[in-house]
Each structure stands twice: as structure tokens, then as C-alpha cells.
N, C-alpha and C positions, 0 to 999 in steps of 0.2 A: 683230142681237144673237142671235137664235135660231140662225142659222147658225154664229156664232162658238162658242156654247155647245156645239152639236152637234159641231162640229169639234174642240173641246177634248176632249170626252168620247171621241170616236173616237180621237184621238191618244193620249190617256191609256191607253185599253184596248189599242190596237195596240202601242204602245211597251212597255207592261208585259208583255203576253203574248208578244210576239215576242222580247224580250230574255230573259225568264225561260225561254222554251222552248228556247233554244239552249244547247248545251254551254258552260258557263262564262259564259253570257250575263248572269247576275246580277252576277257580279264585273266584267265589262266595263262593264255599265250603271252600276254604282257608281263605277267609276273615271272614266267619262265625265262623270258628274255632278260629281265632285270637280274634274276638270280644267276643264270647260266653265263650271260655275256657281260655282266657288270655294266648295264646300260642305265642311264638316268631316264627320268620320265619324258623329257623332250626327245631323246634318242628313240625310245620305245614308240612314242607317238609318231615320230618321223618314219620309222621302219614300217609301222602299221599303215600309214598313209601311202607309202610307196607301194606296198604289197596290194593294198586295195585299189590303187590306181592301175596297176598292171595285171592283176589277176583276171579281170574280164577279157582282156586281150589274149592272154595265154589260154584261157578256157576256150575262146573262139578258135584259136589255132588247133587245139586238141580235138575239137568237135568238127573241124572241117573235113568232111569225108572225101572231098575232091582233091585234097593235097596229098602228095606222096610223103612218106616219112622224111625224105631228104629235104623237101620243101618246108615241112614243119620244123625240122631242125634249124634250117636257115632263118626262118622267121623268129623262132625262139631265141636263136643266138643274138639277133638284133635286140630283142626285148631284154634279154639277160644282160647284155652290155649296158643298156640304158638303166636298168635297175642298179647294177654295180656302180655306175657313174653317180647315180643319185645317192647311194649309200656312202660313197666317198666324201660327200659333202658334210656328213655328220658322224661317220664311224671311222675308227682307225682300221688299218689293214688287218690287224690282229682280230678286231671285233668282227670284221666282215668274214674272215676265215672261220671264226667260231660260229657265226650265224649260218654259214653255208654247211658246216659240219653238223650243226643241230638240224638243219633242214634235211640233210642226208639221213640222219638217224630217224627222223620223222617219216621219211619216205620208206625206209626199211620197216618201220612199224606198220605202216599202211599196207605194205606188201604182205606182211605176216598176219594181217587182219587185226592188229592191235589198236587201231584208232589213232587219232591225231594228238591226243593230250599226253601229258606226263613228261617227266624229265629223267631219262634213263641213260 
């Protein structure tokens, strides 16, 4: 479970930061969520707002050189639970599962050096 929470947090941060950092990345990311997850505009904007709210906190945790991996996992678990709770306000469980799967794919692409965009 700890590994899953940590992976979800890593995926969320990588996905958010990589997509938003690319030219036009924010719009591509929104369209990908609409297409892949069948989200409406309000849901896409809500997901984006949640990610933007939590990404700096997650980035700070990753950059904290004084924290052990276990401490980072614990802090990320708290943030990930908060993110999921926020998602539950406007996404179905199925949509949340699909979003998390998409984030996992994006994390895999980043590990392979494939960038953050695209829908594969």
C-alpha cells in the first residue's frame, strides 16, 4: 500500500509538472482527460485545480534532502489521501481509477524518457 501511495503521488506530480511545463501542455492534458476519462469541462478544470494546488507541496517533499524515503512516503500518503478526497467530490470511483491509471502510464513514459504528453 505504501508503494502504491508513493507511486500515485509521484505520478501526480510528474504528470502535472511535465504537462504544464510543455508549450500547450495544459490544453493537451485537458483534452486527454476529456477523451480518455470522459470528463466534462467542469471536471477537467476541477482536476487541474486540485493538481495545481497540491503539486508544489509534493515537489517540496521530493526536494527535501533532509527527509528519509519513509518520511517522504508518509507525507505523500497524507497529500495523496487529500487529493483523492477532493476528486471524490466531482469524479466517480471509475473516473478516479482511470485517472490514476493514466497517471501511471505517464510515469512509465517519463521513466522511459518519452515525455509527458500523448495518450498511449
